[in-house]
N, C-alpha and C positions, 0 to 999 in steps of 0.2 A: 546694877545689881541683878544677878541671875534670878529668874523666876523659878521658885521652888514648888509652886502649886501644880504646874502642868508637867506631865511625864511623857506624853505621846501626842503626835500629830497624825490624825487620820485623814486620808485623801481619797476622793473618788477618782476613777480613771478618766472616763470621758468628761471633758469640760473642765477638768482640774489639771491632770497631768498631761492631757493631750487636748487637741482641738475638739470642741463639742461635736459629737457625731450627728446630733439632730440639726445642727446648722447646715451640714452637708445635705441632709435629707430635705430640709426646708428650701434650701437654694435650688436643689434639683427639681422640686415641685414647682417652684416659681418659674424656673427656666422652661418647663413644659406647659406652663399655663394652667396648672391645677388650681381650681378655685380655693380661696382662703376664706373661711367663715369663722365667726366667733365661737362656734360650737366645737371647733377643732383647734385647741390651743394648749400651750404649756408654758409656764414661766421658767426660763433657764438663764443663768448668769445675768439676772437683772432685766431680761428682755422677755417680751411676750411673743412666742413663736406660734404661728397658726399653720395647720396643714392637715390634709385629709389622711395621709399616711402616718403623720405624727399621732393622730388620734388612734389609729389602729395599733400603733406600737406602745401606747400607754398601758402600763401594767395594772389595769383595773380588773382583769379577769385572768385567773391562773390557767385557763384553758386556751388563752390566746397563743398563737405560735411564738410570738416574741417572749411571752412569759415562760413558756416551756424551754425556750432556748437559754434564757438567763438562769433558769434553775438547773440546767445541765441535762434536761430530759431529752433534748434533741440538739444536734450540732448545727452550726451555721448552714452547712449545705443541706441538711435535712429540713431546716426551717424554711428555706426559700420556697419550695413548692407549696408548703402549707400556707405561707404568707400570701403567695399569689392567688391561691384559692380563696383565702379570706378577702383579699382585695377584690377579686371578681364578684363575690357575693355582695360586698359592701358597695361596690360601684354600681351594681345592678339595682340595689335598693335605693341609691341616691341619684340614679340616672346619670352616671358619669361614665366616660369611655374607659373600659377596663384595660384595653391595649395600651393606652397612654400610661396608666398607672403601673402596668407591668414593666413598661420601658423605664419608668422612673425608678423602680426597684433595681433593675439591672444597672442603670447608670449610677445609682446610689452605691451599690456594692463595689463597682469599679472605683468609685471616688473615695472609698475607705482608705485606700493606700495614700491619699493626699493628706491624711491627718498628720499633724506635727507634734513633736514632743515640746511641752512647755519647759524648755531647758533652763530658763532663769529661775523658775520656781524649784526645779529639781536641784539646782545648785544650792539654793537657799536651804532646802531641806537637808542637803548633805552637810551644810555648815552646822545646822542644829544637831545632826548626828555626831559630828565631831565634838560638840559641846556636851554630849552625854544624853541628849534627848533621843527618844525612840520615834521611829516613823512607821506608819502602817498604811499599806495600800488596800483599801476595802472597796472592791470593784464590782460593779454590775457588769459582768462580761460573759462572753460565750466561749464555747469550744470552737476555735477558728480553724476549720478544715476546708475552707473554700479556696479553689485553685487560684483565684486572681487576687487574693489578699495576703500574699506572703509577706510583703513589707510590713503590713499592719501587725502581723503575728510577731515578726522580729522586733518591731518597735515595743510591743508589750513586754517581751522578754527582757529588753534593755531596761525599761522602766522598773520592772519588778526587781531586777537585780540591785537596784539602788535603795531598797527599803529593808528595814529590819524584819517586818512582818508583812505577809501578803495573804489575803483571803479573797477568793473569787466566788461570786454568787453561784456559778455553775458547779463549784466543788462542794460548797457547804449548804446548798439548796435553800438559801435565804437571800432575799432581794430587797433593796431599798424600794419604797420608804418604810418597809416593815421594821419596826424598832428592834426586833429580835436579832437582826443582823449586827447591830451595834453591841447588844448584850453579848452575843457570841464572840465577837472580836475582843471585847474587853475582858471577858472571862478567860479566853485563850492567852491573852497577854498578861493577865494579872493586874489590870488597872481598874480604877473606879471611874464612873462617868465624869465626875468633877475634875479628874486629872487629865482629861482628854480634850483636844481641840479637833474639830472636824471641818475640813474644807469641802464645801458642797457646791455643785453646779446648778442644782435645781432647788427652787425655794421650798418645795414640799419636802425634799430630803433634809434641808437645813432645819426645817420645823420639826421633823421627826427626831433629829439628833438632839435638838434643844429640849424636846419634851421629856427626855430621860436624864437631863442634867449635863449634857455635853455642850461646851462652848462651840458655836457654829460660826463659820466665816463663809459668806457667799462669794463664790469665785467670779467676780465681775471682770477682772483682768489680772495679769501677772503682777504689775507694779502695785496694784491695790492690795492684793493678797500679801505680797512680801512686806509692804509697809505695815499692815495690820499685825503680821507676825513679829516684826521688829518692835512695834509698840508693846506687844504682850511680853516678849522675852527680853526686851531691853538690850538687844544686841544688833550689830551691823550684819545684815545678811546679804549685802550687795557685793561683798568681796568674794573672789573665787576661793572656795574652800580647799584646804590641803587634804590629801588622802589620809584616811585614818592610819595611825601608826600600827605596825604589826608587832606582835609579841611572840615569844617562843611557843606559846600555847596555840597561836594561830597558824603556825607554819611547819612545825616539826613533823607532825603526823598529818601530812597534806591531805590524804584521802578523806579522813574522817572530819578533820577540823575545818578544812577550807572548801573542798569540793562538795561534800554532802550538804552543808548549809546553803551553798550557792544554788545547787540543784533544787533543794527544797523551796527556796524563795521563788524559783521559776515555776513552782506548782507541781513538780514531779514528786512522786512518792519515793524518797531516797532511804534506803535501808543499809545500815552498816552490818554486814554479815560477819559472824565468827566463822572463818573458814575451817574446814575439817582439821581438827587437831589444835585449834586455837581457842583461847577463852573458854566459854561455856559449851562449846560444841562437843559432840561425842566423837569418838574415833574408833568405831567398831571394826573388827577384822572383816576382810572382804570374802566374798564367795566368787570364785573365778570359774568360768566355763569357756573352753576354747575349742576351736576346730582347726584341723590340719596343723600348720605351723603355730597357730594360736594355742593349740593343745600343748605343744612342747613348752611354750612360755608359761602356761598355767601350771603344768606339772613342776617345772623348775622353781616357780615362785612358791608353790606349796612346800617344796623340799627345802628351799633356802630360808624362807621366812614363815615358819610355822606359827609364830605369834601374830602375824598379820593376815594370814589366810585361814578362814574358818572352815571352808570346804572347797572341793575342787571337782570339776567335771570336764569330761572330754568327749567330743564327737569324733569317732573313728580311731584316733591315734592313742595307742596304749602307752603306759609308762614303762620304760626299761631303764634299769640302773646303768651307770657308766661302766664299761669294761676297764679293768685296771691298766691294761697295757696297750689297748688299741682304741682309736676313735671309731665312730660308726662306719665310715667309709673304708677304713683299713679292715674292719671286722668282716665286711661283706664283699671285699674286693674279689675274692676268688669265685664267688658264686652270687652275684648281686640279684639275680632273678628279677622280680618286679620292681626292684629299686635301681635298675640300670639307668633310669632317667636321671638319677641324682649325680651320676658320673658325667652325664651329658651336660648337666647344669654347671659343672666345673669349668667348662670350655667358655671362658669369658668372651663375650662378644658374639659368639655363634648362636648361643641360645637366645640372647636378646634379639638378634636380627630375625630369627624365625618367628618368635612370639609377637614381635612388634610389627611385623609385615602387614598383618590384618587382625586388628584387635578383636573384632567381632567374631571372626573365625576361631581365634584362640579361645575366647570365652565360651563359644558354643561347644567346644570340646571339653575344656576344663570344668565347666559348670553344666555339663550335659547329663542326660539320663542314661545310666548304664544298666538299666533293668533288663529282665529276660526278654522283653519284646522290643527293646530299643534298637535303632539302627546302629548305635555305637557299640553294642555288645560284640566283643571279640574283634572290633575294628581297630582299636588302639591297643597295641601290645607294648606295655611299658618295659618289658624285659629285653626288647631288641632296639631300643631307641638309638644307641650309638651305631649299631650295625646298619640301621635304616637311614641314619644321617639326620634324625630329628624327631620330635614328638609328633608332628603333623604330617610327616612324609607318608605318601600313599593315600591320603584322604582327598576327596574331591575338593576343588576350590570353593564351590558353593555348598554350604552345609545347612541342614535344617536348623531353625532357631531352637535354642534350648527351651524347654517348656516351663522352666522355673523362673524366668525373668520376663517381665513386660518389656516392650521396646524402650519405654522411658527409663526403666531400671538398667537395661543394657547400655544405653547411652551415658548414663551416670557412671557406670563402671569404666567405660571407654574414656570419658573425660577425665576421671580421676587418675587412671593409670597412665594416660598420656602426659600428665604433669611431670612424671619422673621416669616413665618407662618401666620395664620389668627388672632392671638391674638391682634396685634395692631389695626386692623380694628374693631374687636369685642369690644375692650375697648372704642371705641367711644360710643357705646350703654350703656356701663357700667358706663360711667361718666355723664349720664343724670342728676342726682341730683346736681352735681357740676355745670354743664352747666346752669341748671335752676336757681340756686342761683346767678350765675354771671350775668344773664340776667334780674334779678328782677329790677335792677336799671333803666331799660329802659322801664318799663311798661308804657303804654300810648303813647309812641313814635311811629310814623308811618314810614314806609319805603317810603320816599317821592320821591325817584329818579324814572325815567322812568323804568318800570319793565315789564318783560315778563314771563309768565308761559305757558309751553307747556304740555298738558296732553295727555295721551294715552288711546285709546278706550279699549285696552285689558290688561292694567296694573292691575294685580290682587292684588296689595297692595294699590297703590295711585289711588283710583278711582275718577272719574270726579266730584262726589259730594263733594269732599273735598275742592274744590276751591270756593264753594258757599260762598258768602258774603266776599270774600277775599279783595274786593275793600275797605272795611272799614279800613283795616290796610295798604293797598298798593293802594293809590288813583290813581296813574298813571299807572294802570295795563292794559296790553294787554294779552288776553288769546287766545290760539290756541288749537284745539283738532285734533289729528291725528289718523288714523286707524293703530295703531301699538301697540307693547307691551312695556314692561318696558325699554328696551334698545333702546330708541329713536335715539340716536346718531348713532347707528349701522344700524337700520332698515331703516331710511330715506335714507341712502347711497344706500341701495339695492333697 
């Protein structure tokens, strides 16, 4: 007959779900010949362990490095030098060789990866879960960031994934044998002490659990624990459990119902966000600000989607409505002036070859300083690009670095553009006819949102006269003029 009194089984991590970590420490001390005295001892899984370092790791002082680590105040790697200093001082006081104890610590840390999962107990607990009982991993553990203990960290993640609840001392700032750790876990799960069984590796921990009304089992060995659980629950726990059945509520909405609980069990803070426009999220209109080609995109978004764009701004590039009968290139064909380079861009392959020959040289020109005292002033004539045979033709092979980018930023530009080359960017210019046709349906519509245009005194493409009469099409327009070149967003910073 199923036991109806108990609702949850609570388990410690070390010594219950895995090999006792203090066994490894004691064995390492013994191998190095560290003296064992009765003043350095602890009762664990029914045995009396004695050791110098075991005594230092006892959580009888919140200022001890080990106590700080279990409370999450320091990580494992941060605790190690603190522990070694503590060992040095204690060894000096007890007239023991500190170097030996330091070696013991290093050996102990490397041996943590030798810990094993108590797999038979884990399977028995899974069997109880299948019967409807809950399981809780209540662990005195640390934040494991030490380079040589990766296996141990992975093992803990595996164990945690097999429990309904998981509370770690380093996350909740409560540590055994403080009874508050049990009260915390029970409150979080919604169970009473008399409804819980706690499997403990240390006699002092078992006594602490019993003191508040929890039934405690001392983890002598796996067969003994399993037998005691079988006697309590009156079930056979030695058979291999089947996996729990999945229901439509467990799998249909996979992200929320399956992934997030799993991640939460591993100790991560998992948050189910309402994405923009979903659930209780807001969906405010956007404020768009663009530069160069980005300005064209910003203007057209404001024109096409006035309900989605609250305001719009542009650096350099003004808004001009579409001509009813000609696209931009057709409109300027007879006299392109400073826009001659855009006809050069139509020569597929030729423009790419020039710009991709030396990325850094290209960016030093495109993102250069065109101010009144710059070497670039009047050196790049965008009105004669086709006649000269290219944008960079006539310029020295070695150019001064642009003052607006650090070398690190320049290398990031180069790395990013090398992924695709210049063709995708040049294709924006090559699709003018299609863009023009798409915008014909909005002829006569104004950009009615609050708008900003910032023009540059030394921009040799988008000159200030181009914003003349722009208020006809953008009635809520604010205009600023700055003493800088085309790269306003860089130059204003400097």
